LUMMIGU-502951 format. One record per residue (C-alpha): x, y, z; residue in one letter. Coordinates in steps of 0.5 Angstrom, whole numbers, plus 2048, in hexadecimal, padded with zeros to 3 digits. Example, Ala and Ser with C-alpha at 12.3 -4.5 7.8 and 13.67 -1.06 7.14 Angstrom:
2
8197F7810a
81B7FE80Es
END
This chain:
736
7CC7CB789m
7CD7C7790a
7D47C6791k
7D97C1795i
7E07C3796i
7E57BD795y
7EC7BE798t
7F27BC794l
7F77BA799t
7FD7B5799d
8007AF798e
7FB7A9797a
7F57AD798p
7F77B2793f
7F97AC78El
7F27A978Fa
7EE7AF78Et
7F17AF787h
7ED7A9786s
7E77AA78Af
7E57B1789l
7E37B0781p
7DE7AB784v
7DC7B0789i
7DB7B6784a
7D77B177Fs
7D27AF784f
7D17B5788a
7D07BA782k
7CA7B6780t
7C77B9787a
7C97C0785g
7CF7BF78Av
7D57C2789e
7DC7BF78Bv
7E27C478Ce
7E97C378Ft
7ED7C7793r
7F57C5794d
7F67C579Bi
7FC7C079As
8037C179Dl
8067C4797s
8007C8795g
8007CB79Cr
8087CD79Bi
8077D0794i
8017D4797a
8067D779Cq
80A7DA797f
8067DD791p
80B7E3790e
8117DE78Er
80D7DA789l
80B7DB782t
8037DC781d
8037D577Ee
8067D2785q
8027D678Ar
7FC7D378El
7F77D7792d
7F77D579Ad
7F27D0799a
7F27CE7A0l
7F17D57A3a
7EB7D579Ee
7E87CF7A0l
7E97D17A8g
7E47D77A6d
7DF7D37A2l
7DF7CE7A8a
7DC7D37ADg
7D67D47A8t
7D07D07A7p
7D27CE7A0e
7D87CA7A2a
7D87C379Fn
7DF7C179Fi
7E27BA79Ei
7E97BA7A1k
7EE7B47A0l
7F47B37A4p
7F97B77A3n
8017B87A5i
8027BB7ACs
8097BC7AAa
80F7BC7AFs
8157C07ADi
8197BB7AAp
8127B97A5q
8127C17A4l
8197C17A2k
8187BC79Dv
8127BF79Aa
8157C5799i
81B7C2796a
8167BE791e
8137C578Fl
8197C978Eq
81C7C3789a
8157C4786q
8177CB784g
8137CF78Ay
8177D478Dd
8177D3794l
81B7D479Ap
81F7CF79Ed
81C7CE7A5y
8207D27AAp
8217CE7B0d
8257D47B3e
8227DA7B0p
8277E07B1t
8247E57ACt
81D7E87ABd
81C7E47A4d
81E7DE7A8e
8197DF7AEr
8147E17A9d
8157DA7A5a
8157D67ABr
80F7DA7AEa
80B7D87A7r
80E7D17A7y
80C7D07AEd
8057D17ACr
8057CB7A8v
8087C67ACk
8057C17B1g
7FE7C17B2s
7FC7C77AEa
7F67C57AAv
7F17C27B0n
7F17C77B5p
7EF7CC7AFv
7E97C87ACl
7E77C47B2r
7E27CA7B4e
7DD7C57B8g
7DD7BF7BCn
7DF7B87BAs
7DA7B27B9d
7DE7AC7B7r
7DB7A57B6r
7DC79E7B2a
7D679E7AEp
7D27977AFl
7D37957A8s
7DB7957A9v
7DA7927B0k
7D678C7AEn
7DC78B7A8y
7E178B7AEa
7DD7867B2r
7DC7827ABk
7E47837A9h
7E77847B0p
7EF7867AFh
7F47837B3r
7F67857BAm
7FC7827BDg
7FC77E7C3a
7FD7817CAw
80177D7CFr
80077E7D7a
80777F7D8d
8087857D3s
80D78A7D5k
80B78F7D1t
8087957D5n
80779D7D4v
80C7A17D8v
80A7A97DAt
80D7AE7DEm
8077AF7E3g
80A7B57E6v
80D7BC7E3d
80A7BB7DDd
8047BE7D9f
7FF7BB7DDr
8017BC7E4s
8037C37E3n
7FC7C57E0e
7F97CB7E2k
7F27CD7E0t
7EE7D47E0w
7E77D57DDv
7E67DC7DAa
7E07E07DEp
7E07E57D8a
7E37E77D1e
7EA7E87D2d
7F17E87CFt
7F77E47D2l
7FE7E67D2t
8047E07D3i
80A7E37D6t
8117E07D8f
8147E37DEv
81B7E17DFa
81E7E07E5q
8227E77E4d
81B7EA7E3g
81B7EC7DCt
8157EA7D8e
8137E77D1q
80C7E77CEt
80B7E07CBl
8077DF7C5g
8017E47C3q
7FB7E77C8p
7F67E17C9i
7EF7E37C8p
7EA7DF7CDv
7E37DF7CDl
7DE7DF7D3a
7DE7D77D6g
7E47D57D2e
7E97D07D6v
7F07D27D5v
7F67CD7D8d
7FD7CE7D9g
8027C97DAt
8097C87DAv
80E7C17D9l
8147C27DDh
81A7BF7D9v
81E7BD7DEa
8197B87E1a
8187B67D9l
81F7B57D9e
8207B17DFa
81A7AD7DDf
81C7AB7D6l
8237A97D9r
81F7A47DEk
81B7A17D8q
8217A07D4i
82479C7D9q
81E7987DBr
81E7967D4a
8257947D4a
8247907DBd
81E78D7D9e
82078B7D2d
81A78F7CEl
81A7937C8l
81A79B7CAf
81579F7C6s
8127A67C7v
80B7A87C4h
8097AF7C3l
8057B37BFk
80A7B87BBa
8057BA7B6t
7FF7BC7BAm
8047BF7C0m
8097C27BBk
80C7C67C0v
80D7C27C6s
80D7BB7C4d
8137BC7BFp
8177BF7C5i
8157B97C9i
8177B57C4f
81E7B87C4g
81F7B77CBh
81E7B07CAv
8237AF7C5i
8287B37C9r
8267AF7CFa
8287A87CBf
82E7AB7C8f
8317AF7CEp
8387AE7CCd
8377B07C5v
8347B77C7f
8397B87CCa
83F7B77C7r
83C7BA7C1y
8367BE7C3g
8397C47C1a
83B7C27BAd
8347BF7B9l
8317C67BBa
8367CA7B7a
8347C67B1a
82D7C77B2g
82C7BF7B4l
8267BF7B9t
8247B97BDp
81D7BC7BDn
81D7BA7B5d
81E7B37B7g
8257AE7B6l
8247AD7AFg
8247B57AEs
82B7B57B2i
82E7AF7AEl
82C7B27A7a
82F7B87A9g
8367B57ABl
8397B47A4d
83A7BC7A4a
83E7BC7AAl
8467BB7AAp
8457B67B0n
83E7B37AEg
8407AC7ADa
8437AC7B4e
83D7AF7B7i
8397AA7B3k
83D7A47B6q
83C7A77BDa
8347A77BCf
8357A07BAq
83979E7C0d
8337A17C4g
82E79D7C1i
8327977C2d
8347997C9a
82C79A7CBg
8267967CBp
8237947C5d
81F7997C1l
8187987BFa
8197987B7m
81479B7B2v
8187987ACd
81C7927AFs
81F7917A8d
8217987A6k
8237997ADg
81E79E7AFi
81D79F7B6t
8187A27BBn
81C7A87BCl
81E7A97B4h
8187AE7B2v
8137B17B7p
80D7B07B2s
80E7A97B2d
80C7A77B9v
8067AB7BAi
8037A87C0v
7FC7A77BEd
7FE7A37B8a
80479F7BCs
80179D7C2m
7FB79A7BFp
7FF7967BAa
8037947C0m
7FD7927C4i
7FA78E7BDr
80178A7BDt
8017877C3s
80478D7C7g
80A78C7C3h
80E7917BEm
81478F7B9w
81B78E7BCg
82178F7B8p
8217887B6d
81B7887B3g
8177847B8e
8127877BDe
8137887C4h
81078B7CAd
8127937CBt
8127987D0v
80D79D7CDa
80F7A47CFv
80A7A97CFi
80D7AF7D3p
8077B37D5d
8027B07D9s
7FB7B37D7s
7F97AD7D3y
7FE7A87D3a
7FA7A47D8g
7F57A27D3i
7FA79E7CFy
7FD79B7D6q
7F57997D7a
7F57957D0v
7FB7927D1i
7F978F7D8e
7F278D7D6d
7F67897D0c
7FB7867D5r
7F57837D9a
7F07827D4n
7F47817CDg
7F37847C7a
7EC7877C4f
7E87837BFd
7E67887BAp
7E07837B8a
7DD7847BEt
7DF78A7C2m
7DB7907C2g
7DC7977C0s
7DF79E7C3v
7DC7A47BFp
7DF7AB7C1n
7DC7B27C2v
7E27B67C2g
7E37BD7C5l
7E77C17C0m
7E37C77BDa
7E77CD7BDl
7EE7CA7BEk
7EC7C77C5a
7F17C57CAe
7F87C37C9e
7F77C37C1y
7F67CA7C1g
7FC7CC7C5s
8027CC7C0h
8027D47C0d
8027D47C8k
8087CF7C9t
80F7D17CBf
8157CE7CCe
8187D37D2l
81E7D67D1p
8207D67D9g
81E7D67E0a
8187DA7E2g
8117DA7E2v
80B7DA7DCv
8067DE7DEr
7FF7DF7DBv
7FB7E67DCt
7F57E87DAn
7F37EF7D7a
7F37F27DEa
7FA7F07E0g
7F77EA7E4e
7FB7E47E4t
7F77DE7E3v
7FC7D87E2l
8037D87E4e
8097D27E4h
8107D27E6d
8147D07E0v
81C7CE7DFe
8207CF7D9q
81D7CA7D3g
8167C97D6d
8117C87D2i
80B7CD7D3w
8047CD7D0r
7FD7D07D0a
7F77CD7CDc
7F07D07CCq
7E97CC7CCt
7E37D17CAk
7DC7D07CEd
7D87D07C8v
7DC7CA7C6a
7DB7C67CCv
7D47C87CCr
7D37C57C5d
7D77BF7C7w
7D37BD7CCv
7CD7BE7C8k
7D07B97C3l
7D17B47C8a
7CA7B47CAv
7C87B47C3t
7CC7AE7C1r
7CA7AA7C8a
7C37AB7C6r
7C47A97BFa
7C77A27C1t
7C57A17C8g
7CC79F7CAs
7D07A27D0p
7D37A87CFa
7DA7A97D3v
7DD7B07D4f
7E57AE7D5w
7E67B47DAl
7EB7B37E1d
7E87B77E7e
7EF7B87E9t
7F27BB7E3r
7F17C37E3a
7EE7C37DCh
7EA7BD7DCd
7E77C07E3a
7E57C67E0a
7E27C27DAl
7DE7BE7DFi
7DA7C47E2g
7D87C67DBl
7D67BF7D9v
7D27BE7DFr
7CF7C57DEt
7CD7C47D6y
7CA7BD7D7l
7C57C17DBq
7C37C47D4e
7C17BD7D1h
7BC7B87D2d
7C17B27D5t
7BB7AE7D7d
7BD7A67D6g
7C47A87D4l
7CA7A57D7q
7CF7AB7D7i
7D57AA7DCe
7DB7AE7DDv
7E17AA7DFl
7E97AB7DFs
7EC7A97D8p
7EF7A37DBe
7E87A17DEd
7E57A37D8a
7E979E7D4m
7E87987D9r
7E17997D9f
7E179A7D1s
7E57947D0l
7E178F7D5e
7DB7917D1r
7DE7907CAi
7E07897CCr
7D97887CDr
7D778A7C6g
7D47917C9e
7D57987C6d
7D879E7CAt
7D87A57C8i
7DE7A87CAs
7DD7B07CBv
7E47B37CCt
7E97B97CBg
7ED7BA7C5n
7F37B67C6v
7EF7B07C8l
7EA7B17C2r
7F17B07BEd
7F37AA7C2y
7ED7A67C3l
7EB7A77BBt
7F17A37B9d
7F179E7BFl
7EB79B7BFf
7EA79B7B7p
7F07987B7i
7EE7927BCm
7E77927B9e
7E87937B1l
7F07927B0g
7F07997AEt
7EE7A07B0s
7ED7A27A9a
7E679F7A9k
7E37A37AEm
7DD7A87ACl
7DF7AF7AFs
7DA7B57AFv
7DB7BC7B1v
7D57C07B2p
7D87C67B2l
7D67CC7B7l
7D47D07B1g
7CF7CB7AEg
7D37C87A9g
7D67C17A8g
7DD7BF7A8l
7DE7B77A6f
7E57B47A8e
7E77AE7A4t
7EB7AA7A9g
7F37A97ABa
7F97AA7A6g
7FE7A67AAg
7FF7A17A5s
7FF7A679Fa
8077A679Ep
80879F79Dk
80279F798h
8057A4794v
80C7A0794q
80879A792q
80579E78Cl
80B7A178Av
80F79A78Aq
809796787q
80479A785n
7FF79778Ay
7FB79B78Fl
7F9798795r
7F579E798w
7EE79C79Bd
7E97A2799s
7E479F79Dl
7E57A67A1g
7E37AA79Be
7DD7A679Af
7DA7A77A1l
7DC7AE7A1a
7D97AF79Al
7D27AC79Ca
7D17B07A2v
7D47B779Es
7CE7B5799l
7C97B479Fe
7CB7BB7A2h
7CB7BE79Cl
7C47BC79Aa
7C17BE7A1g
7C47C57A1v
7C27C679At
7BC7C2799g
7BF7BE793n
7BB7B8793a
7C07B578Dr
7C67B6792a
7C27B2797k
7C17AC792v
7C87AC790l
7CA7AC798a
7C57A6799d
7C77A2793t
7CF7A3795l
7CE7A079Cd
7CA79A799r
7D079A793a
7D579A799t
7D279479Cg
7D2790796t
7D9792795f
7DB78F79Cl
7D778979Bd
7DA788795e
7E1789798d
7E378E792k
7E8792797s
7EF792794p
7F378B794g
7FA78A797r
7FD787791k
7FF78978Al
7FA786785g
7F478878As
7F078E789i
7F379478Dd
7F079B78Fn
7EE79D787r
7EB796787g
7E779778Ds
7E579E78Ah
7E279A784f
7DE796788y
7DB79B78Dl
7D979F786a
7D6798784k
7D279778Ay
7D079E78Bw
7CD79F783a
7C9798784e
7C679B78Be
7C47A1787l
7C279E781a
7BD799786a
7BB79F78Bq
7B47A178At
7B47A878De
7B67AB787d
7B47A8780a
7B87AD77Ce
7BE7AC780l
7BD7A5780a
7BD7A5778a
7C37AA778a
7C77A477Bf
7C479E778q
7C979F772g
7CF79F776l
7CD79A77Ba
7CC795775t
7D3797772t
7D7796778l
7D478F779a
7D578D772e
7DC790772q
7DE78E779e
7E3789776d
7E678E771t
7E7793776i
7EA78F77Cv
7EF78C777h
7F1793775e
7F279577Cl
7F678F77Ev
7FA78E778e
7FE795779v
801792780q
80878F781g
80B79577Eh
80E79B781p
8097A1780a
80C7A877Fd
8077AE783i
80C7B3782g
80E7B478Ag
80C7B2791y
80A7B9794y
8087BC78Er
8067B7789p
8047B9781d
7FD7B9780d
7FD7B6779a
8027B177Bk
7FE7AF781t
7F77AF77Ds
7FA7AA778a
7FD7A577Dv
7F67A6781m
7F17A577Cr
7F47A0777p
7EE79D775s
7EB7A076Ea
7E579C76Ft
7E379F776l
7E57A6774n
7E17A676Ea
7DB7A3772a
7DB7A9777l
7DC7AE772a
7D57AC76Es
7D17AD775l
END
């Protein structure tokens, strides 16, 4: 039987799965398609790391490793929902919840001193940050807004905050002594093995990380961010925010860049509270309270210190004396510096741009801000948008064009594959990368505390990326722009490869450009203001940034994007959108039994998954399911059956009912497969006749607390009971 793997992840997407998966399974079985699940949630991945400590009932297989192997095969057909990329504070809370549920797990050791602690730390480090995506993304990315979604956004434009020409909001970035400015690149002439060595000033050598195998043509980058320059830059921007009466905010990616960016985040906190760390730094370090985990983590741990109240007051004095901080939650006093994972740049910057260039201040009002993005590799794209909005006003979702993306992400390409090759240097000296022959291929002078990293980009991934870009340009007729800067070492190497591999394709009649990220942004913004589409062809980080930025401006959310990953092994990975709002949705469900999560991304991914399966296996019925689901999704949007904003309207569960209703009606009406039409006639009739009853059953449970048995590890039975409250709908699906 043909098979689709549907991933079990975290938070709101996981809750929604309990409602939508029964619909999928019921419909898919009529085409001989089996839908299996794999648990790649944060809690599931934690549990899988410690089988020897758990009972038989508690143990879980390493589903992520299994799917990683599957992703390299032609049989792969994986629907991947958003998952938590855990910061250390999130990881610790998840561990504590599992321990409270009876799982015999060790605490996360901040400073391991024994072999057991070092082993536990190594296992947990395999789980933290973006541990899932690099394993599954064995292909390049094709992300775009489907026409039905784009048309809906134009008919029902979301609100965009007005921009003033005198807005003082700006992005500030280092520009010197950062990762971009210090980058060096080497292209492997043949298969080789590289070694990274730190050579201290006294000549002692320390091997960093593991040997790195490279393939012929592989692009290898090394770079360093000098912390002395970072600290000076941060002090200057904090003073600037105070002098210009602007909010101070920092925007990083502590989840995906799980080694470098928490360290940078820690430097930001030290810079904002210099007096506190000068006076109490030793006390905090002795207690294991590190600024890398955020201000919130430090404040939460102060109660255990004898002078904790004194230190807490010192932090408050620092907040009072400094510029106003941008707030994540003004009502709760949660600042931009509280939790590293609360200020993910690709979510926080688009939200700011959408809101007139404002962030929320401590007074609960919107204000202009200094947006600090320390490394200058990609900061300029956001400044280009700000300057455009200042000059031309907010974008109009009713008329603006679209910027789909072709992203280079296969085989852990570029920075998002650098985790195991990123190091905080123990002293001054040199970091040297040598090949198997002992020849130096990359080298940087470093000081104590500097952050050095290496990245890899395989030739086969670049070649496939170029092919996908040409394919999408040919399919759409839109210009395709490679966002590459010839003055940056890595990009210069890629430009040479792009120009070589473009010659392998028929590009007659296509407009293909190579522009720096800032120029590419300006080019794209000019076109979308005219209602024209432009394909962005980018590296891995810009893929991430742009597929949040443009959808948030165009559609109001990035969760409604179609994300297809044609895997290099011949299979398919189908991603369902972004999960940035997922925590708030869970909170509302627990408090009010109302889930606002929008499953449109799941609907879109399922359709292309079925279409892919039909093409690979020749399953004609799967193609009918895909085509009818596409039409049903169009009706779903036209009828505006997405979750409402207020109690008493349909929520996520109601949206699944209407999708099932429209899908059943399309299947019953189609003429390609008479037997399939007959099979769905009864369900279509039942759902139409029982619509009022089902909606009543789904809505009447709202307004009361819901018990799902946990946040990171909800109880399956309790969650299913909450997410499937309509006995009428459940019986109808079971009858199929």
